[in-house]
C-alpha positions, 0 to 999 in steps of 0.5 A: 477413247483408248487407254493403255496401262503398262506395269514394269519392273526396272533393275535397281541400278537403272532406275534413274536412266529409266525415269529419264527415258520415260519422261522423254518418251512421255513428252514426245508422245504428248507433243508429237503423236496426234491423238495422245492426250496423256502419258502418265508415269507412276513409280510405286511408293513401296517399291522404287523398281515398280512403275506404271504407265497410263497412256490415253489416246483419242481413238483407235486411229491414234492408238498404236503399239508401244514403240518404246519397248526396245529403248526401255529394255536397254535401260533395265526394263524387264518383264 
């Protein structure tokens, strides 16, 4: 099993766009990517601009580099 944990900060005025894009990506990953078991989106209770993703894949073959980064940079995700 491969697990990818990602922490992200989002611009305050782009939170809603980011959440919508994240939900779409999570659904697409679980439904369309063979071997993607889970894709959880977590928003920090104490900082609404702070998010985490937890993605779980069956194995190394199912695991891939995040394909969503360019799209999320457009909706306010920064390093």
